[in-house]
Structures are given as C-alpha cells and as structure tokens.
N, C-alpha and C positions, 0 to 999 in steps of 0.2 A: 942073245940069249932067246930061246924060243919060249913063248908065253900064249897063252889063251885069252890074257888080257893086255893087249897093246895099250889101251888106254891109261892102264895103271904105270906100266913102265914109261910112255910118254909124259906121265904127269911127274914121276919123279925125276926123269932127266930134265924137264922144262917145267919148274914149278911156277905157279902164278903167286908171285911175290908182291905183298903190299908195301910199296915204298914209303908209306906215310912216316914223317919224322916226328909226329905229336907222341909222347910217352903214353904208355897203356895206362888206361884209368880203369881200377876195378871199382864196382859199384855193389852194393847189396843186390842181390837177387829178389824178384818181384814174386814173394812167397803166393800171393792171391793168382796172379797169373800162372804160376806152376801147378796151383793146386786145379785150376780151371783145365790147363793142358792135360793133367793127369786124368780128369774127369772125362773130357772130351775124347782123348786117342787111347786110354787104357781101361777106360769105364770104371775106374775107381772112385770109391766114395771119398769123402774128405779124410775120414779117419786112416784109411790106408795110404793116402796121399802124404798125410803128415808122419804117419809111421815111417815113412822113407824120407821124407823132407826135413822135418824139425832136427833130427840129428846132424844133418850137414848145416843146417843155419845155425846151431849151436856151436859147431865147429868154427865156423866162419866168424862167429862173434868173439870167439876166444883168439884167435889167429890176429897178431898185431901187425904183421907185414903184408904187403901185398903180393909177395914172392910165391908163385904157384908152387914151388918146391917145398917152402914151409908148410903150406896146406896139406900136401900129400904126404909129408913126414909125420905131421900132426894126427892126420886120420887113418893112416895106415894100421891094420889090426896087429901087425906084429913091429910096427915102427921100424922096418927093414929098410926104408929108403933113406938115402942120405944125399944131401946136396952136392957131395963131393964124389958120389958114383957118376961115372962117365959111361956112355955107352958107344 
C-alpha cells in the first residue's frame, strides 16, 4: 500500500502494546491541573476553562461505572453511541 506516511503504516502493523496485567484504574481528573494547562497552553482564563471542563466533570460524577463506553454514551449529544456497536 503506497503511503506518504510509512511511520503510520508501521505503527499500525507493529503496535507498541503495554503488556501490563494490572487492571485499569480510573481516577478523578485533576481539575486544578487542567485549568492550569488550559491557561498555559491555550491562554484561557479560568472562566473559559471552567465552561469547557465543568460539564465534563459533572458527567464523570454521574457515571457510576468505569467503562469508557458508558461515559461516551452518557455524554453523546444524540446518545447515538451504543456499547453494542462494533467497528
């Protein structure tokens, strides 16, 4: 397959996989750290960062499981994503 990005093809064919057997652990995001990141990298005031971050934090509080698919189904604007969809 011809491509201008052989690194992408190589990464797809030979992915770097983490073989750690420990279960994934989800933690609450560091809101203060995210606000600081938005300030430094996007030059956003705290009000702008909060406008973007607080709705996400609220959804995370409401989600009762650690499954990423549950989060995406919950926050989708049309709720069109289903954990039964396969790609």
